[in-house]
N, C-alpha and C positions, 0 to 999 in steps of 0.2 A: 717295135710294134709287138705287143703281147699277143700270145695265142689264147686259145679257149681256156686252158687250165689256169694260166696266170691271171686272165681277166676275171675268172670266177673267184679266185682267191682274193683279188683286189675287192671285188664286190662284198665278200664275206667280212672284210675289215670295217664295213659300215656299222655304226651302232645299231643294235637290234637285229642284225642279219641272222636269219635262221637257216636259209638255204638259197642257192642260186643255181640256175641252169641256163644253158644255151639250147634252144629248141628250133628245129626246122618245122615251121608252121604249115608246110605242105604235107609232109609225111607224118608228122606227129612224133618224131623221134628226138630224144635228147642227144645232142652232140657232146655234151659234157654236163656234169652236175657235181656240186659239193654241198656239204651240210645235210640238213634234213629235207625231206620232201613233204609238201603239204599232203595230208592224208596218209602219210607213211609209205606210199608206193611211188617211186620215182618214175616208172613207166606210165602209170595212170596220170600222174601230175603233168608229165610232158605232153601226153595226148590231150589232156583237158586244156592246158595252156595253149597248145597249137590250135585247138578248136576255137577258143576265144579270139586268138590273134587272127586266124583266118576269117572269122566272121567280121571282125572290124576292118581288116585290110580289103576285103572284097565287097563290103557294104556300100551301096550307092549313096546312102545317107551321109557318109563321111567323106565322099569324094568332092573335091572342088572342081569347078568347070575346067580348070587348067591342069589338074593332076593327071599324071600319066598312069599307065598300067603298072601295078605293083610288081608284076612278074617280069617286067622288062629288065634286062641287065642294067645295073647301075642306076635305075630309077628309084627314087625315094618312095616308100609306101605312103599312102594318103594319111596314115595315122602315125604320129611319132611315138607315142607311148600310151599305155592304158594303166589306170590305177583302179584297183578293186579294194574296197575296204570292208572289213568285217569287224565285229566288236573287239577282237583281240589282235588283228593283223592288218598289214598292208601288203598287197601284191602289186608290184610294178613290172609291167611288161614293156620293154623298149625294143622297137624294131631296129634292125641293123641293115644298113645299106651296104651291099656287096657288089663287086664287079661282075658277078655271074647272075644269080637269080633273085637276090634280095628276099629270100624266104626264111630268114633267120631272125630270132628274137631272143633277147636276154630276159630272164624272169628272176626277179628278186623277191624273196619272202622275208618280210620284216615283222618283228614283234612291235605292236603299236605303242606299248608303254616305253620302250627303249629307242625305237626307230625315229628318224627324222625324215619325213616324206620329201621335203624340199631338197635336202642334201642327197637323198637317194636318187631322185630324178636327175639332178645335175651330174652326179657321179656315173650313173648308168649311161647318160648321154655321152660323157667323155669316154667311157669304156667301149661303147658301141662304135664310136668314131675311130678308135685306135685298134679295134679287134681285127686280128688277122686270122682268116679261116683258110684251112688247107693243109 
């Protein structure tokens, strides 16, 4: 089971990967990061990623009638992943289910010309499933 650093290095092996991070979307802190940060500042990128993830996870619009509370230990957040596209980039944010508070997300920044969005989603889902925090 890979830890944060190994998972981030695996994410950076994807075609077009510019940067990757693991973010606690409650506190806004990066638990780990590799490569470039969108906007050039890793702390700001982590805080902004956390804000987007928190809005999606806590939004009543995205909850299904049977979905549990995202903050309950071991509960899957109501959103699996988010994709943000810009003219030059893809940003994929994948929520990670953990045995404690499930407030962690993987963020991958891909160059649009080189990146493969479908492959990135599949790979991040695999990484999130195997990620060991602690």
